[in-house]
mmCIF file as Biopython writes it, N, C-alpha, C and O atoms, coordinates in Angstrom:
data_model
#
loop_
_atom_site.group_PDB
_atom_site.id
_atom_site.type_symbol
_atom_site.label_atom_id
_atom_site.label_alt_id
_atom_site.label_comp_id
_atom_site.label_asym_id
_atom_site.label_entity_id
_atom_site.label_seq_id
_atom_site.pdbx_PDB_ins_code
_atom_site.Cartn_x
_atom_site.Cartn_y
_atom_site.Cartn_z
_atom_site.occupancy
_atom_site.B_iso_or_equiv
_atom_site.auth_seq_id
_atom_site.auth_asym_id
_atom_site.pdbx_PDB_model_num
ATOM 1   N N  . MET A ? 1  ? 161.242 114.069 100.401 1.0 0.0 1  A 1 
ATOM 2   C CA . MET A ? 1  ? 160.261 114.296 101.497 1.0 0.0 1  A 1 
ATOM 3   C C  . MET A ? 1  ? 159.255 115.209 101.120 1.0 0.0 1  A 1 
ATOM 4   O O  . MET A ? 1  ? 158.118 115.008 101.545 1.0 0.0 1  A 1 
ATOM 5   N N  . ARG A ? 2  ? 159.507 116.287 100.313 1.0 0.0 2  A 1 
ATOM 6   C CA . ARG A ? 2  ? 158.504 117.177 99.895  1.0 0.0 2  A 1 
ATOM 7   C C  . ARG A ? 2  ? 157.496 116.545 98.975  1.0 0.0 2  A 1 
ATOM 8   O O  . ARG A ? 2  ? 156.313 116.884 99.016  1.0 0.0 2  A 1 
ATOM 9   N N  . GLN A ? 3  ? 157.931 115.665 98.176  1.0 0.0 3  A 1 
ATOM 10  C CA . GLN A ? 3  ? 157.062 114.983 97.223  1.0 0.0 3  A 1 
ATOM 11  C C  . GLN A ? 3  ? 156.085 114.066 97.970  1.0 0.0 3  A 1 
ATOM 12  O O  . GLN A ? 3  ? 154.956 113.926 97.500  1.0 0.0 3  A 1 
ATOM 13  N N  . ARG A ? 4  ? 156.435 113.424 99.109  1.0 0.0 4  A 1 
ATOM 14  C CA . ARG A ? 4  ? 155.509 112.674 99.852  1.0 0.0 4  A 1 
ATOM 15  C C  . ARG A ? 4  ? 154.474 113.589 100.520 1.0 0.0 4  A 1 
ATOM 16  O O  . ARG A ? 4  ? 153.287 113.265 100.561 1.0 0.0 4  A 1 
ATOM 17  N N  . ILE A ? 5  ? 154.936 114.740 101.047 1.0 0.0 5  A 1 
ATOM 18  C CA . ILE A ? 5  ? 154.025 115.630 101.673 1.0 0.0 5  A 1 
ATOM 19  C C  . ILE A ? 5  ? 153.019 116.168 100.636 1.0 0.0 5  A 1 
ATOM 20  O O  . ILE A ? 5  ? 151.818 116.207 100.906 1.0 0.0 5  A 1 
ATOM 21  N N  . LEU A ? 6  ? 153.486 116.566 99.502  1.0 0.0 6  A 1 
ATOM 22  C CA . LEU A ? 6  ? 152.621 117.010 98.418  1.0 0.0 6  A 1 
ATOM 23  C C  . LEU A ? 6  ? 151.648 115.968 97.994  1.0 0.0 6  A 1 
ATOM 24  O O  . LEU A ? 6  ? 150.471 116.256 97.775  1.0 0.0 6  A 1 
ATOM 25  N N  . PHE A ? 7  ? 152.129 114.738 97.872  1.0 0.0 7  A 1 
ATOM 26  C CA . PHE A ? 7  ? 151.255 113.644 97.534  1.0 0.0 7  A 1 
ATOM 27  C C  . PHE A ? 7  ? 150.153 113.365 98.553  1.0 0.0 7  A 1 
ATOM 28  O O  . PHE A ? 7  ? 149.013 113.062 98.201  1.0 0.0 7  A 1 
ATOM 29  N N  . VAL A ? 8  ? 150.529 113.476 99.816  1.0 0.0 8  A 1 
ATOM 30  C CA . VAL A ? 8  ? 149.483 113.217 100.885 1.0 0.0 8  A 1 
ATOM 31  C C  . VAL A ? 8  ? 148.490 114.390 100.855 1.0 0.0 8  A 1 
ATOM 32  O O  . VAL A ? 8  ? 147.282 114.179 100.970 1.0 0.0 8  A 1 
ATOM 33  N N  . MET A ? 9  ? 148.982 115.595 100.705 1.0 0.0 9  A 1 
ATOM 34  C CA . MET A ? 9  ? 147.999 116.757 100.640 1.0 0.0 9  A 1 
ATOM 35  C C  . MET A ? 9  ? 147.071 116.598 99.480  1.0 0.0 9  A 1 
ATOM 36  O O  . MET A ? 9  ? 145.857 116.711 99.651  1.0 0.0 9  A 1 
ATOM 37  N N  . ILE A ? 10 ? 147.608 116.330 98.252  1.0 0.0 10 A 1 
ATOM 38  C CA . ILE A ? 10 ? 146.730 116.138 97.141  1.0 0.0 10 A 1 
ATOM 39  C C  . ILE A ? 10 ? 145.700 114.989 97.344  1.0 0.0 10 A 1 
ATOM 40  O O  . ILE A ? 10 ? 144.516 115.141 97.041  1.0 0.0 10 A 1 
ATOM 41  N N  . LEU A ? 11 ? 146.170 113.884 97.845  1.0 0.0 11 A 1 
ATOM 42  C CA . LEU A ? 11 ? 145.263 112.754 98.185  1.0 0.0 11 A 1 
ATOM 43  C C  . LEU A ? 11 ? 144.167 113.135 99.126  1.0 0.0 11 A 1 
ATOM 44  O O  . LEU A ? 11 ? 143.008 112.766 98.935  1.0 0.0 11 A 1 
ATOM 45  N N  . PHE A ? 12 ? 144.548 113.912 100.197 1.0 0.0 12 A 1 
ATOM 46  C CA . PHE A ? 12 ? 143.607 114.403 101.130 1.0 0.0 12 A 1 
ATOM 47  C C  . PHE A ? 12 ? 142.585 115.297 100.535 1.0 0.0 12 A 1 
ATOM 48  O O  . PHE A ? 12 ? 141.412 115.139 100.872 1.0 0.0 12 A 1 
ATOM 49  N N  . ILE A ? 13 ? 142.904 116.202 99.703  1.0 0.0 13 A 1 
ATOM 50  C CA . ILE A ? 13 ? 142.043 117.033 99.008  1.0 0.0 13 A 1 
ATOM 51  C C  . ILE A ? 13 ? 141.074 116.252 98.086  1.0 0.0 13 A 1 
ATOM 52  O O  . ILE A ? 13 ? 139.866 116.486 98.109  1.0 0.0 13 A 1 
ATOM 53  N N  . VAL A ? 14 ? 141.593 115.376 97.322  1.0 0.0 14 A 1 
ATOM 54  C CA . VAL A ? 14 ? 140.746 114.527 96.498  1.0 0.0 14 A 1 
ATOM 55  C C  . VAL A ? 14 ? 139.716 113.749 97.287  1.0 0.0 14 A 1 
ATOM 56  O O  . VAL A ? 14 ? 138.554 113.677 96.888  1.0 0.0 14 A 1 
ATOM 57  N N  . LEU A ? 15 ? 140.128 113.162 98.412  1.0 0.0 15 A 1 
ATOM 58  C CA . LEU A ? 15 ? 139.216 112.380 99.192  1.0 0.0 15 A 1 
ATOM 59  C C  . LEU A ? 15 ? 138.140 113.311 99.889  1.0 0.0 15 A 1 
ATOM 60  O O  . LEU A ? 15 ? 136.976 112.927 100.006 1.0 0.0 15 A 1 
ATOM 61  N N  . VAL A ? 16 ? 138.531 114.452 100.313 1.0 0.0 16 A 1 
ATOM 62  C CA . VAL A ? 16 ? 137.505 115.383 100.869 1.0 0.0 16 A 1 
ATOM 63  C C  . VAL A ? 16 ? 136.541 115.799 99.790  1.0 0.0 16 A 1 
ATOM 64  O O  . VAL A ? 16 ? 135.340 115.809 100.059 1.0 0.0 16 A 1 
ATOM 65  N N  . LEU A ? 17 ? 136.963 116.143 98.594  1.0 0.0 17 A 1 
ATOM 66  C CA . LEU A ? 17 ? 136.017 116.464 97.475  1.0 0.0 17 A 1 
ATOM 67  C C  . LEU A ? 17 ? 135.117 115.334 97.074  1.0 0.0 17 A 1 
ATOM 68  O O  . LEU A ? 17 ? 133.940 115.518 96.762  1.0 0.0 17 A 1 
ATOM 69  N N  . ALA A ? 18 ? 135.676 114.205 97.090  1.0 0.0 18 A 1 
ATOM 70  C CA . ALA A ? 18 ? 134.865 113.021 96.719  1.0 0.0 18 A 1 
ATOM 71  C C  . ALA A ? 18 ? 133.845 112.706 97.762  1.0 0.0 18 A 1 
ATOM 72  O O  . ALA A ? 18 ? 132.757 112.255 97.402  1.0 0.0 18 A 1 
ATOM 73  N N  . LYS A ? 19 ? 134.112 112.911 99.058  1.0 0.0 19 A 1 
ATOM 74  C CA . LYS A ? 19 ? 133.189 112.719 100.137 1.0 0.0 19 A 1 
ATOM 75  C C  . LYS A ? 19 ? 132.075 113.741 100.005 1.0 0.0 19 A 1 
ATOM 76  O O  . LYS A ? 19 ? 130.898 113.393 100.106 1.0 0.0 19 A 1 
ATOM 77  N N  . GLU A ? 20 ? 132.417 114.951 99.790  1.0 0.0 20 A 1 
ATOM 78  C CA . GLU A ? 20 ? 131.377 116.044 99.605  1.0 0.0 20 A 1 
ATOM 79  C C  . GLU A ? 20 ? 130.417 115.727 98.524  1.0 0.0 20 A 1 
ATOM 80  O O  . GLU A ? 20 ? 129.227 116.008 98.664  1.0 0.0 20 A 1 
ATOM 81  N N  . GLU A ? 21 ? 130.891 115.128 97.397  1.0 0.0 21 A 1 
ATOM 82  C CA . GLU A ? 21 ? 130.050 114.829 96.268  1.0 0.0 21 A 1 
ATOM 83  C C  . GLU A ? 21 ? 129.067 113.660 96.608  1.0 0.0 21 A 1 
ATOM 84  O O  . GLU A ? 21 ? 127.895 113.661 96.229  1.0 0.0 21 A 1 
ATOM 85  N N  . VAL A ? 22 ? 129.601 112.725 97.306  1.0 0.0 22 A 1 
ATOM 86  C CA . VAL A ? 22 ? 128.724 111.591 97.777  1.0 0.0 22 A 1 
ATOM 87  C C  . VAL A ? 22 ? 127.712 112.114 98.719  1.0 0.0 22 A 1 
ATOM 88  O O  . VAL A ? 22 ? 126.553 111.718 98.593  1.0 0.0 22 A 1 
ATOM 89  N N  . ASN A ? 23 ? 128.014 112.950 99.641  1.0 0.0 23 A 1 
ATOM 90  C CA . ASN A ? 23 ? 126.977 113.533 100.565 1.0 0.0 23 A 1 
ATOM 91  C C  . ASN A ? 23 ? 125.994 114.368 99.864  1.0 0.0 23 A 1 
ATOM 92  O O  . ASN A ? 23 ? 124.811 114.333 100.202 1.0 0.0 23 A 1 
ATOM 93  N N  . ASN A ? 24 ? 126.422 115.137 98.882  1.0 0.0 24 A 1 
ATOM 94  C CA . ASN A ? 24 ? 125.350 115.886 98.142  1.0 0.0 24 A 1 
ATOM 95  C C  . ASN A ? 24 ? 124.485 114.992 97.337  1.0 0.0 24 A 1 
ATOM 96  O O  . ASN A ? 24 ? 123.312 115.322 97.164  1.0 0.0 24 A 1 
ATOM 97  N N  . THR A ? 25 ? 124.975 113.823 96.795  1.0 0.0 25 A 1 
ATOM 98  C CA . THR A ? 25 ? 124.086 112.931 96.117  1.0 0.0 25 A 1 
ATOM 99  C C  . THR A ? 25 ? 123.093 112.272 97.072  1.0 0.0 25 A 1 
ATOM 100 O O  . THR A ? 25 ? 121.916 112.100 96.756  1.0 0.0 25 A 1 
ATOM 101 N N  . LEU A ? 26 ? 123.621 111.899 98.284  1.0 0.0 26 A 1 
ATOM 102 C CA . LEU A ? 26 ? 122.719 111.267 99.271  1.0 0.0 26 A 1 
ATOM 103 C C  . LEU A ? 26 ? 121.694 112.338 99.802  1.0 0.0 26 A 1 
ATOM 104 O O  . LEU A ? 26 ? 120.540 112.014 100.083 1.0 0.0 26 A 1 
ATOM 105 N N  . ASP A ? 27 ? 122.129 113.539 99.921  1.0 0.0 27 A 1 
ATOM 106 C CA . ASP A ? 27 ? 121.117 114.547 100.236 1.0 0.0 27 A 1 
ATOM 107 C C  . ASP A ? 27 ? 120.040 114.752 99.231  1.0 0.0 27 A 1 
ATOM 108 O O  . ASP A ? 27 ? 118.876 114.936 99.586  1.0 0.0 27 A 1 
ATOM 109 N N  . ASN A ? 28 ? 120.413 114.723 97.949  1.0 0.0 28 A 1 
ATOM 110 C CA . ASN A ? 28 ? 119.449 114.863 96.874  1.0 0.0 28 A 1 
ATOM 111 C C  . ASN A ? 28 ? 118.470 113.669 96.829  1.0 0.0 28 A 1 
ATOM 112 O O  . ASN A ? 28 ? 117.281 113.846 96.565  1.0 0.0 28 A 1 
ATOM 113 N N  . VAL A ? 29 ? 118.982 112.459 97.087  1.0 0.0 29 A 1 
ATOM 114 C CA . VAL A ? 29 ? 118.091 111.311 97.094  1.0 0.0 29 A 1 
ATOM 115 C C  . VAL A ? 29 ? 117.217 111.421 98.331  1.0 0.0 29 A 1 
ATOM 116 O O  . VAL A ? 29 ? 116.023 111.133 98.241  1.0 0.0 29 A 1 
ATOM 117 N N  . ALA A ? 30 ? 117.688 111.780 99.360  1.0 0.0 30 A 1 
ATOM 118 C CA . ALA A ? 30 ? 116.789 112.002 100.655 1.0 0.0 30 A 1 
ATOM 119 C C  . ALA A ? 30 ? 115.692 113.001 100.337 1.0 0.0 30 A 1 
ATOM 120 O O  . ALA A ? 30 ? 114.537 112.745 100.679 1.0 0.0 30 A 1 
ATOM 121 N N  . LEU A ? 31 ? 115.988 114.118 99.707  1.0 0.0 31 A 1 
ATOM 122 C CA . LEU A ? 31 ? 114.990 115.122 99.422  1.0 0.0 31 A 1 
ATOM 123 C C  . LEU A ? 31 ? 113.935 114.600 98.469  1.0 0.0 31 A 1 
ATOM 124 O O  . LEU A ? 31 ? 112.746 114.890 98.598  1.0 0.0 31 A 1 
ATOM 125 N N  . ILE A ? 32 ? 114.414 113.808 97.492  1.0 0.0 32 A 1 
ATOM 126 C CA . ILE A ? 32 ? 113.448 113.297 96.503  1.0 0.0 32 A 1 
ATOM 127 C C  . ILE A ? 32 ? 112.468 112.287 97.259  1.0 0.0 32 A 1 
ATOM 128 O O  . ILE A ? 32 ? 111.256 112.279 97.043  1.0 0.0 32 A 1 
ATOM 129 N N  . ASN A ? 33 ? 113.074 111.473 98.126  1.0 0.0 33 A 1 
ATOM 130 C CA . ASN A ? 33 ? 112.246 110.479 98.895  1.0 0.0 33 A 1 
ATOM 131 C C  . ASN A ? 33 ? 111.188 111.247 99.809  1.0 0.0 33 A 1 
ATOM 132 O O  . ASN A ? 33 ? 110.032 110.839 99.917  1.0 0.0 33 A 1 
ATOM 133 N N  . ILE A ? 34 ? 111.642 112.343 100.436 1.0 0.0 34 A 1 
ATOM 134 C CA . ILE A ? 34 ? 110.765 113.098 101.288 1.0 0.0 34 A 1 
ATOM 135 C C  . ILE A ? 34 ? 109.624 113.689 100.415 1.0 0.0 34 A 1 
ATOM 136 O O  . ILE A ? 34 ? 108.455 113.670 100.799 1.0 0.0 34 A 1 
ATOM 137 N N  . GLU A ? 35 ? 110.000 114.198 99.257  1.0 0.0 35 A 1 
ATOM 138 C CA . GLU A ? 35 ? 108.878 114.781 98.459  1.0 0.0 35 A 1 
ATOM 139 C C  . GLU A ? 35 ? 107.966 113.729 97.973  1.0 0.0 35 A 1 
ATOM 140 O O  . GLU A ? 35 ? 106.768 113.993 97.870  1.0 0.0 35 A 1 
ATOM 141 N N  . ALA A ? 36 ? 108.440 112.501 97.649  1.0 0.0 36 A 1 
ATOM 142 C CA . ALA A ? 36 ? 107.547 111.387 97.229  1.0 0.0 36 A 1 
ATOM 143 C C  . ALA A ? 36 ? 106.677 110.971 98.397  1.0 0.0 36 A 1 
ATOM 144 O O  . ALA A ? 36 ? 105.531 110.583 98.174  1.0 0.0 36 A 1 
ATOM 145 N N  . LEU A ? 37 ? 107.142 111.029 99.596  1.0 0.0 37 A 1 
ATOM 146 C CA . LEU A ? 37 ? 106.296 110.629 100.741 1.0 0.0 37 A 1 
ATOM 147 C C  . LEU A ? 37 ? 105.272 111.647 101.064 1.0 0.0 37 A 1 
ATOM 148 O O  . LEU A ? 37 ? 104.188 111.318 101.545 1.0 0.0 37 A 1 
ATOM 149 N N  . ALA A ? 38 ? 105.604 112.935 100.798 1.0 0.0 38 A 1 
ATOM 150 C CA . ALA A ? 38 ? 104.730 114.019 101.104 1.0 0.0 38 A 1 
ATOM 151 C C  . ALA A ? 38 ? 103.710 114.385 100.004 1.0 0.0 38 A 1 
ATOM 152 O O  . ALA A ? 38 ? 102.798 115.199 100.150 1.0 0.0 38 A 1 
ATOM 153 N N  . ASP A ? 39 ? 103.988 113.657 98.846  1.0 0.0 39 A 1 
ATOM 154 C CA . ASP A ? 39 ? 103.024 113.899 97.683  1.0 0.0 39 A 1 
ATOM 155 C C  . ASP A ? 39 ? 101.687 113.364 98.048  1.0 0.0 39 A 1 
ATOM 156 O O  . ASP A ? 39 ? 101.560 112.380 98.776  1.0 0.0 39 A 1 
ATOM 157 N N  . ASN A ? 40 ? 100.650 114.050 97.514  1.0 0.0 40 A 1 
ATOM 158 C CA . ASN A ? 40 ? 99.323  113.633 97.768  1.0 0.0 40 A 1 
ATOM 159 C C  . ASN A ? 40 ? 98.951  112.466 96.923  1.0 0.0 40 A 1 
ATOM 160 O O  . ASN A ? 40 ? 98.801  112.581 95.707  1.0 0.0 40 A 1 
ATOM 161 N N  . GLU A ? 41 ? 98.808  111.386 97.537  1.0 0.0 41 A 1 
ATOM 162 C CA . GLU A ? 41 ? 98.494  110.100 96.812  1.0 0.0 41 A 1 
ATOM 163 C C  . GLU A ? 41 ? 96.986  109.872 96.708  1.0 0.0 41 A 1 
ATOM 164 O O  . GLU A ? 41 ? 96.562  108.878 96.119  1.0 0.0 41 A 1 
ATOM 165 N N  . SER A ? 42 ? 96.200  110.732 97.242  1.0 0.0 42 A 1 
ATOM 166 C CA . SER A ? 42 ? 94.823  110.533 97.193  1.0 0.0 42 A 1 
ATOM 167 C C  . SER A ? 42 ? 94.171  110.744 95.870  1.0 0.0 42 A 1 
ATOM 168 O O  . SER A ? 42 ? 92.983  110.450 95.735  1.0 0.0 42 A 1 
ATOM 169 N N  . LYS A ? 43 ? 94.894  111.250 94.849  1.0 0.0 43 A 1 
ATOM 170 C CA . LYS A ? 43 ? 94.360  111.462 93.494  1.0 0.0 43 A 1 
ATOM 171 C C  . LYS A ? 43 ? 93.983  110.187 92.848  1.0 0.0 43 A 1 
ATOM 172 O O  . LYS A ? 43 ? 93.242  110.213 91.866  1.0 0.0 43 A 1 
ATOM 173 N N  . TYR A ? 44 ? 94.435  109.075 93.320  1.0 0.0 44 A 1 
ATOM 174 C CA . TYR A ? 44 ? 94.051  107.779 92.776  1.0 0.0 44 A 1 
ATOM 175 C C  . TYR A ? 44 ? 93.129  106.969 93.636  1.0 0.0 44 A 1 
ATOM 176 O O  . TYR A ? 44 ? 93.020  105.754 93.470  1.0 0.0 44 A 1 
ATOM 177 N N  . ILE A ? 45 ? 92.428  107.663 94.604  1.0 0.0 45 A 1 
ATOM 178 C CA . ILE A ? 45 ? 91.535  106.956 95.469  1.0 0.0 45 A 1 
ATOM 179 C C  . ILE A ? 45 ? 90.075  107.583 95.114  1.0 0.0 45 A 1 
ATOM 180 O O  . ILE A ? 45 ? 89.827  108.782 94.989  1.0 0.0 45 A 1 
ATOM 181 N N  . PHE A ? 46 ? 89.186  106.521 94.983  1.0 0.0 46 A 1 
ATOM 182 C CA . PHE A ? 46 ? 87.812  106.971 94.624  1.0 0.0 46 A 1 
ATOM 183 C C  . PHE A ? 46 ? 86.865  106.504 95.776  1.0 0.0 46 A 1 
ATOM 184 O O  . PHE A ? 46 ? 86.925  105.326 96.127  1.0 0.0 46 A 1 
ATOM 185 N N  . CYS A ? 47 ? 86.092  107.267 96.317  1.0 0.0 47 A 1 
ATOM 186 C CA . CYS A ? 47 ? 85.094  106.908 97.399  1.0 0.0 47 A 1 
ATOM 187 C C  . CYS A ? 47 ? 83.718  106.937 96.855  1.0 0.0 47 A 1 
ATOM 188 O O  . CYS A ? 47 ? 83.358  107.845 96.106  1.0 0.0 47 A 1 
ATOM 189 N N  . PHE A ? 48 ? 82.916  105.936 97.222  1.0 0.0 48 A 1 
ATOM 190 C CA . PHE A ? 48 ? 81.594  105.777 96.678  1.0 0.0 48 A 1 
ATOM 191 C C  . PHE A ? 48 ? 80.517  105.572 97.706  1.0 0.0 48 A 1 
ATOM 192 O O  . PHE A ? 48 ? 80.758  104.845 98.669  1.0 0.0 48 A 1 
ATOM 193 N N  . GLY A ? 49 ? 79.371  106.146 97.579  1.0 0.0 49 A 1 
ATOM 194 C CA . GLY A ? 49 ? 78.284  105.875 98.434  1.0 0.0 49 A 1 
ATOM 195 C C  . GLY A ? 49 ? 78.303  106.537 99.827  1.0 0.0 49 A 1 
ATOM 196 O O  . GLY A ? 49 ? 79.172  107.341 100.164 1.0 0.0 49 A 1 
ATOM 197 N N  . ILE A ? 50 ? 77.277  106.139 100.616 1.0 0.0 50 A 1 
ATOM 198 C CA . ILE A ? 50 ? 77.265  106.639 101.986 1.0 0.0 50 A 1 
ATOM 199 C C  . ILE A ? 50 ? 77.318  105.362 102.925 1.0 0.0 50 A 1 
ATOM 200 O O  . ILE A ? 50 ? 76.535  104.423 102.782 1.0 0.0 50 A 1 
ATOM 201 N N  . GLY A ? 51 ? 78.228  105.399 103.819 1.0 0.0 51 A 1 
ATOM 202 C CA . GLY A ? 51 ? 78.403  104.245 104.706 1.0 0.0 51 A 1 
ATOM 203 C C  . GLY A ? 51 ? 79.209  104.507 105.959 1.0 0.0 51 A 1 
ATOM 204 O O  . GLY A ? 51 ? 79.156  105.614 106.495 1.0 0.0 51 A 1 
ATOM 205 N N  . SER A ? 52 ? 79.952  103.529 106.444 1.0 0.0 52 A 1 
ATOM 206 C CA . SER A ? 52 ? 80.629  103.677 107.653 1.0 0.0 52 A 1 
ATOM 207 C C  . SER A ? 52 ? 82.243  103.692 107.531 1.0 0.0 52 A 1 
ATOM 208 O O  . SER A ? 52 ? 82.953  103.735 108.536 1.0 0.0 52 A 1 
ATOM 209 N N  . ILE A ? 53 ? 82.722  103.655 106.322 1.0 0.0 53 A 1 
ATOM 210 C CA . ILE A ? 53 ? 84.197  103.621 106.100 1.0 0.0 53 A 1 
ATOM 211 C C  . ILE A ? 53 ? 84.616  105.138 105.871 1.0 0.0 53 A 1 
ATOM 212 O O  . ILE A ? 53 ? 83.945  105.910 105.187 1.0 0.0 53 A 1 
ATOM 213 N N  . ASP A ? 54 ? 85.774  105.476 106.504 1.0 0.0 54 A 1 
ATOM 214 C CA . ASP A ? 54 ? 86.272  106.808 106.336 1.0 0.0 54 A 1 
ATOM 215 C C  . ASP A ? 54 ? 87.041  106.861 105.023 1.0 0.0 54 A 1 
ATOM 216 O O  . ASP A ? 54 ? 87.911  106.039 104.736 1.0 0.0 54 A 1 
ATOM 217 N N  . CYS A ? 55 ? 86.651  107.933 104.196 1.0 0.0 55 A 1 
ATOM 218 C CA . CYS A ? 55 ? 87.299  108.178 102.938 1.0 0.0 55 A 1 
ATOM 219 C C  . CYS A ? 55 ? 88.633  108.888 103.253 1.0 0.0 55 A 1 
ATOM 220 O O  . CYS A ? 55 ? 88.627  109.862 104.005 1.0 0.0 55 A 1 
ATOM 221 N N  . PRO A ? 56 ? 89.784  108.427 102.700 1.0 0.0 56 A 1 
ATOM 222 C CA . PRO A ? 56 ? 91.057  109.057 103.017 1.0 0.0 56 A 1 
ATOM 223 C C  . PRO A ? 56 ? 91.224  110.449 102.231 1.0 0.0 56 A 1 
ATOM 224 O O  . PRO A ? 56 ? 92.119  111.245 102.512 1.0 0.0 56 A 1 
ATOM 225 N N  . VAL A ? 57 ? 90.333  110.650 101.281 1.0 0.0 57 A 1 
ATOM 226 C CA . VAL A ? 57 ? 90.463  111.953 100.544 1.0 0.0 57 A 1 
ATOM 227 C C  . VAL A ? 57 ? 89.845  113.099 101.364 1.0 0.0 57 A 1 
ATOM 228 O O  . VAL A ? 57 ? 90.537  114.070 101.670 1.0 0.0 57 A 1 
ATOM 229 N N  . ASP A ? 58 ? 88.540  113.001 101.728 1.0 0.0 58 A 1 
ATOM 230 C CA . ASP A ? 58 ? 87.947  114.030 102.451 1.0 0.0 58 A 1 
ATOM 231 C C  . ASP A ? 58 ? 87.370  113.751 103.782 1.0 0.0 58 A 1 
ATOM 232 O O  . ASP A ? 58 ? 86.667  114.562 104.385 1.0 0.0 58 A 1 
ATOM 233 N N  . HIS A ? 59 ? 87.709  112.501 104.250 1.0 0.0 59 A 1 
ATOM 234 C CA . HIS A ? 59 ? 87.305  112.116 105.620 1.0 0.0 59 A 1 
ATOM 235 C C  . HIS A ? 59 ? 85.811  112.040 105.855 1.0 0.0 59 A 1 
ATOM 236 O O  . HIS A ? 59 ? 85.353  112.275 106.973 1.0 0.0 59 A 1 
ATOM 237 N N  . THR A ? 60 ? 85.044  111.718 104.833 1.0 0.0 60 A 1 
ATOM 238 C CA . THR A ? 60 ? 83.611  111.530 104.969 1.0 0.0 60 A 1 
ATOM 239 C C  . THR A ? 60 ? 83.365  110.044 105.162 1.0 0.0 60 A 1 
ATOM 240 O O  . THR A ? 60 ? 84.282  109.243 104.987 1.0 0.0 60 A 1 
ATOM 241 N N  . LYS A ? 61 ? 82.126  109.654 105.526 1.0 0.0 61 A 1 
ATOM 242 C CA . LYS A ? 61 ? 81.854  108.252 105.678 1.0 0.0 61 A 1 
ATOM 243 C C  . LYS A ? 61 ? 81.271  107.799 104.367 1.0 0.0 61 A 1 
ATOM 244 O O  . LYS A ? 61 ? 80.326  108.398 103.854 1.0 0.0 61 A 1 
ATOM 245 N N  . VAL A ? 62 ? 81.856  106.700 103.803 1.0 0.0 62 A 1 
ATOM 246 C CA . VAL A ? 62 ? 81.482  106.229 102.440 1.0 0.0 62 A 1 
ATOM 247 C C  . VAL A ? 62 ? 81.199  104.703 102.536 1.0 0.0 62 A 1 
ATOM 248 O O  . VAL A ? 62 ? 81.500  104.082 103.555 1.0 0.0 62 A 1 
ATOM 249 N N  . TYR A ? 63 ? 80.630  104.123 101.491 1.0 0.0 63 A 1 
ATOM 250 C CA . TYR A ? 63 ? 80.347  102.724 101.485 1.0 0.0 63 A 1 
ATOM 251 C C  . TYR A ? 63 ? 81.466  101.966 100.929 1.0 0.0 63 A 1 
ATOM 252 O O  . TYR A ? 63 ? 81.726  100.878 101.442 1.0 0.0 63 A 1 
ATOM 253 N N  . ASP A ? 64 ? 82.209  102.426 99.880  1.0 0.0 64 A 1 
ATOM 254 C CA . ASP A ? 64 ? 83.303  101.650 99.277  1.0 0.0 64 A 1 
ATOM 255 C C  . ASP A ? 64 ? 84.435  102.534 98.867  1.0 0.0 64 A 1 
ATOM 256 O O  . ASP A ? 64 ? 84.190  103.699 98.550  1.0 0.0 64 A 1 
ATOM 257 N N  . ILE A ? 65 ? 85.668  102.065 98.850  1.0 0.0 65 A 1 
ATOM 258 C CA . ILE A ? 65 ? 86.881  102.771 98.437  1.0 0.0 65 A 1 
ATOM 259 C C  . ILE A ? 65 ? 87.537  101.988 97.381  1.0 0.0 65 A 1 
ATOM 260 O O  . ILE A ? 65 ? 87.783  100.791 97.530  1.0 0.0 65 A 1 
ATOM 261 N N  . TRP A ? 66 ? 87.835  102.676 96.271  1.0 0.0 66 A 1 
ATOM 262 C CA . TRP A ? 66 ? 88.676  102.047 95.220  1.0 0.0 66 A 1 
ATOM 263 C C  . TRP A ? 66 ? 89.973  102.670 95.059  1.0 0.0 66 A 1 
ATOM 264 O O  . TRP A ? 66 ? 90.059  103.893 94.941  1.0 0.0 66 A 1 
ATOM 265 N N  . TYR A ? 67 ? 91.049  101.868 95.044  1.0 0.0 67 A 1 
ATOM 266 C CA . TYR A ? 67 ? 92.362  102.411 94.899  1.0 0.0 67 A 1 
ATOM 267 C C  . TYR A ? 67 ? 92.784  102.296 93.482  1.0 0.0 67 A 1 
ATOM 268 O O  . TYR A ? 67 ? 93.891  102.705 93.133  1.0 0.0 67 A 1 
#
């Protein structure tokens, strides 16, 4: 009977530790995705001329935008 209780306790501990590791991995992936979304993507946008289109970089009116 003691062996079964010990086995169940060890199994429970292993499962709890494994779940924490998965949660940490998911948290890290979520943080990486948030950083990627918050990254300034405007460094690859070029705005040319004077016109009626809003430039996403500095919000001025331009003629053409190249991505």
